[in-house]
C-alpha positions as CSV (number, residue, x, y, z in Angstrom):
1,M,-31.4,38.6,17.8
2,E,-29.7,35.2,17.5
3,A,-29.4,32.9,20.4
4,R,-26.0,32.2,21.8
5,I,-27.2,28.7,22.7
6,K,-27.9,26.4,19.7
7,F,-31.4,24.8,19.6
8,L,-31.4,21.1,19.0
9,L,-34.9,19.7,18.3
10,S,-35.5,15.9,18.2
11,I,-37.7,15.0,15.3
12,V,-39.2,11.8,13.8
13,S,-40.2,12.6,10.2
14,T,-39.8,14.9,7.2
15,E,-43.0,16.6,8.3
16,E,-41.5,17.5,11.6
17,A,-38.3,18.6,9.9
18,K,-40.2,21.1,7.8
19,V,-41.8,22.6,10.9
20,A,-38.4,22.8,12.6
21,L,-36.8,24.5,9.6
22,R,-39.6,27.1,9.4
23,A,-39.0,27.9,13.1
24,G,-35.2,28.3,12.6
25,V,-34.0,25.3,14.6
26,D,-30.2,25.0,14.5
27,I,-29.8,21.2,14.7
28,L,-32.3,18.6,13.6
29,D,-31.9,15.5,15.8
30,V,-33.4,12.4,14.2
31,K,-34.4,9.7,16.6
32,N,-37.2,7.3,17.4
33,P,-38.6,8.1,20.9
34,A,-40.6,4.8,20.9
35,E,-37.3,3.0,21.2
36,G,-36.0,4.9,24.1
37,S,-34.4,8.2,25.3
38,L,-32.0,8.2,22.3
39,G,-33.9,5.6,20.2
40,G,-32.3,4.9,16.8
41,H,-34.4,5.6,13.7
42,F,-34.6,4.0,10.3
43,P,-31.9,5.0,7.8
44,S,-34.6,5.8,5.2
45,Q,-36.0,8.5,7.5
46,I,-32.6,10.0,8.3
47,I,-31.7,10.2,4.6
48,A,-35.0,11.8,3.7
49,I,-34.6,14.4,6.4
50,R,-31.0,15.2,5.4
51,K,-32.1,15.7,1.7
52,I,-34.6,18.4,2.6
53,C,-32.3,20.3,4.9
54,P,-30.2,23.2,3.6
55,S,-26.5,22.7,3.9
56,G,-26.2,25.2,6.7
57,V,-28.6,23.2,9.0
58,K,-26.9,20.4,10.9
59,V,-28.4,16.9,11.2
60,S,-27.8,14.6,14.1
61,A,-28.8,11.0,14.4
62,A,-28.9,8.7,17.4
63,V,-27.5,5.2,17.4
64,G,-29.6,4.5,20.5
65,D,-29.3,3.8,24.2
66,I,-26.4,1.4,23.6
67,P,-25.3,-1.8,25.3
68,N,-21.6,-2.5,26.1
69,K,-21.0,-4.0,22.7
70,P,-18.3,-2.0,20.9
71,G,-18.4,-4.0,17.7
72,F,-22.1,-3.8,17.4
73,V,-22.3,-0.1,18.1
74,S,-19.4,0.7,15.7
75,Q,-21.3,-1.1,12.9
76,A,-24.4,1.0,13.6
77,A,-22.3,4.2,13.7
78,W,-20.7,3.2,10.4
79,G,-24.1,2.9,8.8
80,L,-25.1,6.3,10.0
81,C,-22.0,7.8,8.3
82,F,-23.6,6.9,4.9
83,C,-26.7,8.9,5.9
84,E,-24.6,12.0,5.6
85,V,-25.3,13.3,9.1
86,D,-23.2,15.9,10.9
87,Y,-23.4,14.3,14.3
88,I,-23.7,10.7,15.5
89,K,-24.9,10.3,19.1
90,I,-24.5,7.4,21.4
91,G,-26.0,7.0,24.8
92,L,-24.0,5.1,27.4
93,W,-26.9,3.2,28.8
94,G,-25.5,-0.4,29.2
95,I,-22.1,0.6,30.5
96,R,-21.1,0.8,34.2
97,S,-17.4,1.3,34.2
98,V,-15.4,4.3,32.9
99,R,-12.8,1.9,31.4
100,D,-15.4,0.1,29.4
101,A,-17.0,3.4,28.3
102,I,-13.7,4.8,27.1
103,Y,-12.9,1.7,25.1
104,L,-16.3,1.7,23.4
105,V,-16.1,5.4,22.6
106,Q,-12.6,5.0,21.2
107,K,-13.8,2.2,18.8
108,V,-16.8,4.2,17.6
109,S,-14.7,7.3,17.1
110,E,-12.1,5.3,15.1
111,T,-15.0,4.0,12.9
112,I,-16.5,7.5,12.3
113,R,-13.1,9.1,11.5
114,S,-12.3,6.4,8.9
115,Y,-15.3,7.7,6.9
116,K,-13.5,10.1,4.5
117,K,-16.4,11.8,2.6
118,K,-17.1,14.3,5.4
119,K,-16.2,15.2,9.0
120,I,-18.8,13.8,11.3
121,K,-18.7,14.6,15.0
122,L,-19.3,12.0,17.8
123,V,-21.7,12.9,20.6
124,V,-21.3,11.0,23.8
125,A,-24.4,11.1,26.1
126,G,-24.8,10.2,29.7
127,Y,-27.9,10.1,31.8
128,A,-28.7,12.4,34.8
129,D,-30.6,9.4,36.3
130,A,-27.8,7.0,35.6
131,Y,-28.1,5.4,39.0
132,K,-31.6,4.1,38.1
133,I,-30.3,2.2,35.1
134,K,-26.9,1.3,36.6
135,A,-25.1,3.3,34.0
136,V,-21.9,5.3,34.2
137,D,-21.8,8.5,36.3
138,P,-22.9,11.4,34.0
139,L,-20.3,13.8,35.5
140,K,-17.6,11.4,34.2
141,I,-18.8,11.8,30.6
142,P,-16.3,14.7,29.7
143,F,-13.3,12.6,30.8
144,I,-14.7,9.5,28.9
145,A,-15.2,11.7,25.7
146,R,-11.8,13.2,25.9
147,E,-10.1,9.8,26.4
148,G,-12.2,8.3,23.6
149,N,-11.6,11.1,21.1
150,A,-15.2,12.3,20.9
151,D,-16.3,15.9,20.0
152,V,-19.5,16.6,22.0
153,V,-20.8,15.7,25.4
154,M,-24.4,15.6,26.5
155,I,-26.4,14.8,29.6
156,D,-30.0,13.6,29.0
157,T,-32.4,11.6,31.1
158,A,-33.1,7.9,30.7
159,R,-36.6,7.8,32.2
160,K,-38.7,10.6,30.6
161,N,-41.8,10.0,32.8
162,R,-40.0,10.5,36.1
163,G,-38.7,14.0,36.2
164,N,-36.3,16.2,34.2
165,L,-32.6,17.0,34.1
166,L,-32.9,19.2,37.2
167,T,-34.8,16.6,39.1
168,Y,-31.6,14.5,39.3
169,L,-28.7,17.0,39.0
170,T,-28.1,20.3,40.8
171,I,-27.1,23.4,38.9
172,Q,-23.7,23.0,40.7
173,D,-23.4,19.4,39.2
174,I,-24.2,20.8,35.7
175,C,-21.7,23.6,36.0
176,Q,-19.0,21.1,37.0
177,F,-19.9,19.0,33.9
178,L,-19.7,22.1,31.7
179,D,-16.4,23.3,33.3
180,N,-14.8,19.9,32.8
181,A,-16.0,19.7,29.2
182,R,-14.6,23.1,28.4
183,K,-11.3,22.1,30.0
184,Y,-11.1,19.3,27.4
185,N,-12.3,21.6,24.5
186,L,-15.5,19.7,24.1
187,V,-18.8,21.1,22.8
188,T,-21.6,20.7,25.5
189,A,-25.3,19.8,25.3
190,L,-28.0,19.4,27.8
191,A,-31.4,17.7,27.4
192,G,-33.8,15.7,29.5
193,K,-37.5,16.6,29.3
194,L,-36.6,20.3,29.8
195,D,-39.5,22.7,30.6
196,K,-39.5,26.5,30.4
197,K,-38.2,26.8,34.0
198,C,-35.2,24.6,33.1
199,I,-34.5,26.6,30.0
200,Y,-34.4,29.9,31.9
201,T,-32.1,28.2,34.5
202,L,-29.8,26.6,31.9
203,K,-29.5,29.8,29.9
204,N,-27.4,31.2,32.7
205,T,-24.8,28.5,32.3
206,E,-22.4,28.5,29.3
207,V,-23.9,25.4,27.6
208,D,-23.5,25.3,23.8
209,I,-26.6,23.3,22.9
210,I,-30.0,22.7,24.5
211,G,-32.0,19.7,23.3
212,I,-35.8,19.6,23.3
213,R,-38.6,17.3,22.2
214,S,-41.3,17.0,24.9
215,L,-41.8,20.7,25.3
216,A,-42.3,21.2,21.6
217,C,-44.9,18.4,21.2
218,E,-48.7,18.3,21.1
219,G,-49.9,15.0,22.4
220,G,-46.7,13.7,24.1
221,R,-43.1,13.0,22.9
222,I,-43.8,9.5,21.5
223,K,-47.2,9.6,19.9
224,G,-47.5,13.4,19.5
225,R,-46.0,15.7,16.9
226,I,-44.1,18.9,17.3
227,S,-46.0,22.2,17.0
228,F,-44.7,25.2,15.1
229,K,-46.1,27.5,17.7
230,K,-44.3,25.7,20.5
231,V,-41.0,25.4,18.6
232,H,-41.1,29.1,17.7
233,H,-41.8,30.0,21.4
234,I,-38.8,27.9,22.5
235,K,-36.6,29.6,19.9
236,Q,-37.7,32.9,21.3
237,L,-36.9,31.8,24.9
238,L,-33.4,31.0,23.8
239,C,-33.0,34.4,22.2
240,R,-34.1,36.4,25.2
């Protein structure tokens, strides 16, 4: 039985990509955890991973936990377009105001949409623990994405060693986020050091995508590597 919720797995290498493909992961999310929650990876790695993926498997790549520098972030997003990814993800780390966030998302969206070779979707991520890093309120991300002409909204966590998504947000908060996103016709994603209990809880919402790395790793999310057994088990959890 196929899962209604799509399984996004964050990976760092072609070796991890092969494990993910064997386990039936829906979206391969290329990032560098050593550089942050949504750490950007090297173009060579992203291209290599894209090359080994069947056309039906989507590839996502993170620009990073971005500062409030629309020109800089747009340049980075433009480079990712040439890696032939399906999703480009930006994390609104260094932005405090909704107005600034909308402007940046608009500029990145304009950049991505000017790439004519393929349709690439823009993912806008906020942080459940935004108050700890003085970032924009995560519950305002759907409005920001709608005004900025993005396609997907995500809530993640900034500090991976200090709790998970449900440490900082109630299920009522998450449902409000999802309801607002659906109202704006946005695809939704949830991540943030999710454990099995979180997965069971979030399965009862109508989220479109669940993102995982820590739970799939042996040896930690940064220095460790994903395990086929763990990835397969997570896939089964999503299918139940």
